[in-house]
N, C-alpha and C positions, 0 to 999 in steps of 0.2 A: 828164405823162400827161393824157389827156382826162378830163373830168368823168365819173365812172362810179359806179354803185351799188356798195356794198361787195360783194366777191366772195362767191359762195355758200359755205356751210359745206362743208368737205371731208368726204366720208363716212368713217365710222370704218374701213371696210375698206381705205381708201386710205392711212391713216396708219400705214404699215408701214415700218420701217427694215430694209432687206435688207442682209445682210453677204455680200460676194462671196468665193467660194472657187473658185479655178481648177479644183480637182479635181471639183467637183460643180455649179458655177455654170451652165455651159452646158447641162448636163442639165436643171437646173431651168427655165431659159428655154425649152428645147425642150418640156418637159412642159406648161408653162403655155400656150405658143402653140398647141401641138397641141390641147389641150383647148378653148381659146378659139375656134379655127377650127371645131372640131366643134360647139360650142354655136351658133355663128353659122350654120353650114351647115344644121343641123337646123331652126332657126327659119326660115331663108330658104326651104327646100324646103316648109315647112308653110304659111306665110302669104304668100309671095312678097316681092319686093324692096321694093315700095312701103310696105307696112305695116311691114316689118322696119326699114327705114331711117327712116321717120317716127317710130317709137317710140324708136329708139336716139339720134337726133339731139340731143334736149334733154339727155340724160344725158352724152353725150360732149362737148357744149359746156361743161358744168360741169367735166369733166375738163380741157379745154383752158384754162379760166379758172384752175383750180388750178395747172396747169402754168406758166402765166405768173407767178403769185404765187411759185411755187418758184424760177423762173429769176430773178425780180427780186431775191429775197433772196440767191440763190447768187452772182450776178454784180454786184449793186448797180446794176441797170439804171436809167438816167436818160434822160429825153427820150421821144420817141414816134415816131421815124423808122423807116424800113424795117428797119434793122439791129436795133433794139430789138424790133420786132414779130416778126422771124423767129428771133431768138436762142433762145427757149424750145424751138422744134421742132428747131432745129439741135442744141441740147444733147441733146435726147431721141434724135435720130437718130445722134449720135455713139455712143450706147449700143447701140441696136437694130441698127446696122450693124456692130458690132464694130470700129469705127474705119475701115470701108471707106466713106469719105465725103470729098468734096473740100472744100477751104477755101471758106467762104462768100464770095461775090463781091458787091461793091457796084458797081452799074452805073447811072449816070445817075439816082440817087435810088431805084433798085429794088435788092432783095436777091435773090440766086439761090443755091439749094443743090441739089447733085446727090449722090444716095446710091447706092452700088454694091451694097449687100447689105441683106437684110431677112429676119427669121425666117419670115415668112408664106408665101412661095412654095413652100418645101420641103414644106409640108403640103397642096399642091394647093388652096389657098384660092380661093373664087370671087371674081371681080373686084369684086363689090359690097362686099367687106370693106374695101377701101381708101377707099371713100366713107364707110362707117360709122366707120372709125378716122381716117384721115388728114384727110379733108375736114372732118368735123364737129369733131374736136379742134382743128384749126388755125383753124376759124371761131371757136371759143371763145377761142383765144389772141388773135386779132386784135380781137375785141370788147372783151376786157379791156385790151389794150395801147393800141389806137387804132382805133376803129371806122371811121375814114376810110380805113383800109388793108384789103386783102384778100389772101388766098392764092390763087394760080392754080396748079393742078396740070397739068403738061404731059406727064409720062411716069410710068408705073407698071410696076414689075417684074412684077406678076401679070398684066399685059396682054401680056407678052412683050417689053417694052422692055428695053434693056440697063441701065437705071438708073431710079430715081425722081427727078424734078426738080420743084421748086416755086419759085414767084416770089412775092415780096411787093411790092406796089405800091399807090399811092393808087388808090382806086376811080375817081377822075376822070381818071386818066391812061390814054391809049390806048397800046398797045405792040404790037410785032411780035415774036412768040416766036422768029422765025428770026434777028432782029438785036436783041440785048438791050441794045445801047448800049455806050458806052465804059467799060472797066474802070477804076474809081477806086481800089479797094483790095481786099485779101482779108483774111479774119478766120479764124483757126483756134483750136481749143480743145485744150489739152493736158490730157486727163483721165486719171486713173488707171484701171486695169482694174476696180478696185472700184466706182468711180463709173459707168463705162460699163455694168458688169454690173447695178448697182442700177437704172439707168434702163431697161435692157432688161427686167429682171424686173418692174418696176412696170407697164410697158405690158402685158405678157402677163397679169399678175395683175389689173390693172384691167379689161381687156377680157373676161376670163373671167367676172368678176363682172357687168359691164355686160350682156353678151349673155345670161347666165343670168337675171338680173333681168328683162330685157326679155321673154324667153321666158315666164317665169312670169306676168308681167302680161298678155301677149297670149293665151296658150293654156292657162295653169294649170300647177300643179305636176306633176300626174300625167302630163300629155301631154309636158311638158318632159323629165321623166326618161325616159319611154318612148322618145322620139325621140333624145335625145342619148346615152342610156346605151349602146346598141349601138355607136355610133361611138367612144365613149370606151373601151369594152371592146376593140374592135379595135385601137385605138392602144396600149393597155396590152399587148395580146398581142404586138404588134410589138416593143415595148421589152423584154418578157420574153424573147423569142427572142434579142435582142441581148445581154441580161445573162448568158445561159447559154451563149452561143456559145463553143465550144472547151473548155467545162468538162465533163470526163469523169466527174465524180462522180455518184453516184446522186441522182436527182431526188426526194429524200425530203423530210420535213418540215424537216430541218436546212437544206437548200438553200432551201426556200421561206422559212423564217424569215430566213435571211441576206440574201436579196435584198429582201424587203419591209422588213426593218429598215434596210437601206441607204437605201431611198427616203424614209423618214421625215425624216431630216435634210436630204435634198435639198430638200424642201419646207418646211424649217424647223420641223418638228414636234419636240417635245422630250418625253422620258419615259424610263423605264427600258427596257432591251432587252426584246424580245418573249420570251415563255417558252413552252416546249412543255408541253402539258397531256395529260391522258388522252385527250382527244378531238381535239386539234389544236394550235393556237397562239393566244395572246391577247396583247394589249398595251394598256396605258393610255397615252393621250397627254394630257399636262398643259398643254402650250402649243402653239398653232398660230395662224398669221396668218389662217386661215380662220374663226376663232371668231365674227367679226361679219358673216360673209357669209350669203347665203341658204342654207338647208339643201340646196337643190338643187345648189349648187356642190359640197358635200361628197358628195352622191349621185353626181355626175358623176365625182369622183375615186374614189369607191368602185367604180364600174364600171371605171375605168381600172386600179386596183390589182387588181381581180378578173381582168382580162385578163392582167396580169403573172403572177398566181398560176396561171391556167389554162395559160399557156405553159410553166411549170415542171412542173406536175403537174395535169392536168385533172380529177383525182378530188377536188380540194379547191376550196373556195370562200371568198373574202374577203368580209366584211361588217362594217359598223359596227352596233353595238347601242346605242351612246350617242354623241351628237354635241354639242359645245359650241354649234354654230350653231342647235341646237334648244332651247338653254337648259340642257343638262346641264353639271355642273361640270367634267367632263373628257370626252374622247372615249375610246372603247374599241372595239377591233376584234378579230374572231376569224377564224380560218381552220379550217374543219371539213370533213370529208368531206361530199359533197353529200347523202347520205341522212341524215346526222346533222343537217345544217342544217334539213331538212324536218321531221324528227322532233322536234327540240328547239325549234322556232320558238315563242317565247313570245307569248301573247296580249297585245296592247297595253292598258295600263291607261287606261281612258277618262277617269278623273278627272285623271290626270297630263296627258293630252293637253289637257284643258280648261284646266288650270293653266298649261301652257306657252303656249297661245294667248292667255290673259289676260295673262301676263307680257310677251308680245311686242306687246301692244296690238291684237291682231286682233279681240278681243271685249271688250265693256264689262263692268263689274262686275255689272251686272244680268243680262247674258246668261250670265256665268259661274255666278252663283248659281242662275239658272233651270235651267241645264244640270245642276248638281249635284243640285238638288231632283228633277229627272226621273230621274237615275240612282239616287237613293235610293228613289224611289217604285217603280221597277221592280226594286229589289233587286239592281242591278248592282254598287253599292257599299254599304257599311254606314255 
C-alpha cells in the first residue's frame, strides 16, 4: 500500500454489528434508506446542492476510509492495484444491490463494476445523493488504498440509467469509456445473505447519521427537525398503511401496540413488550444502536413512528420522553390521545438540560456552574 497517515477513528455510531434476519432485514434497510433520503432531501432544499455537498464530503470520505480498512481485514487485501482499490465498494454494493451485481471485470489494468439495483431510487431520491454517497465515499476508499487511483462514475440508476457503473483506474491513464479494453479476468464474491444484509444496513444507517449531523451543523437542531420531521412522518404513514393492509380488526390501542412493538426489533431496539396503561401505551427501550447518534436522528425516527401510529389511529400520537442519545440511561416512548399529550406535557427541567449539555461537552464546567448559579438566583431551582 502507499504511505498513508493512520486511518481516522471510526465514529462510535458506525461500530454496530447488524444481525440479518430475512423476515425483518429488508424492512430495516428500507426504513433506514427512506429516512436517510428524506434527511438529505430536506437539507438540499434548504441550503442548495453546493453547501450540502461541501459539508458532507469530508465526513463521507472518512466513511470510505473506514470501508477500506474493513475490506482489507475481511479479504486480507494486499498490494495497491485497481482490483484492491475497487474491492471495498464492490463488497459494499454486493450488499446494497441484494446481489444484483455483475462480476468485477479487470480490463487493461482498470477495474469495472456494474450494479443493477440500489435502495435509493425507490424513494425518489434527488440525483445529488449519489455524489454525496457514492462519489465521496469512493474518494475516501481510493485515498486510503492508493491515491494514485481514482473512481470514475459513468452511470447512475437515479439518473434514469439501467445500472450504476464505476471504473477504477490510475489518474495518469487516459481511457475511452466506450471501449474499456481487453477483458483480463472477472472476480466474484460469494457472500451470505447475512453479510449482504449487514452491508446494506450499514450504508443506510451511516448515511442517516451523516446527513442528519450535516444538517444540524449547517442549519441547527430546530430547523433540522422542522424540515425533516414532516417528510419522516409521511414516510411512516405510508408504512403504517402497508402494515394494516387487509387487517379487518378494530384499529384500537391493541393494534397500535402490536405494530409499534413489531418495529422496535426491526431497528434492533431491545426491551420488554409495550404495555397498555390508563392513558395509552408506553415502552422502555434498554438497548438501541442509535444511542450514540445525534438526538436529531432519534427525533427523525420519532416523526416516522408517529406517522405509523397516525395511519393506524389518528387520534393517538407517538413521542419519546427519554432518549439515550440525549444522555438518558434508557429510552422511553408513549402513545397517548392527542389532547392528553397536550395536557400532560411536562415542563423540561432546566438544571437537567444544563447537566446533559455539560456531559456531552457542549459547555464548559464554568458555563455549567454559571448557569446553575443563575437558575438558583432566579429561584428556578433550589
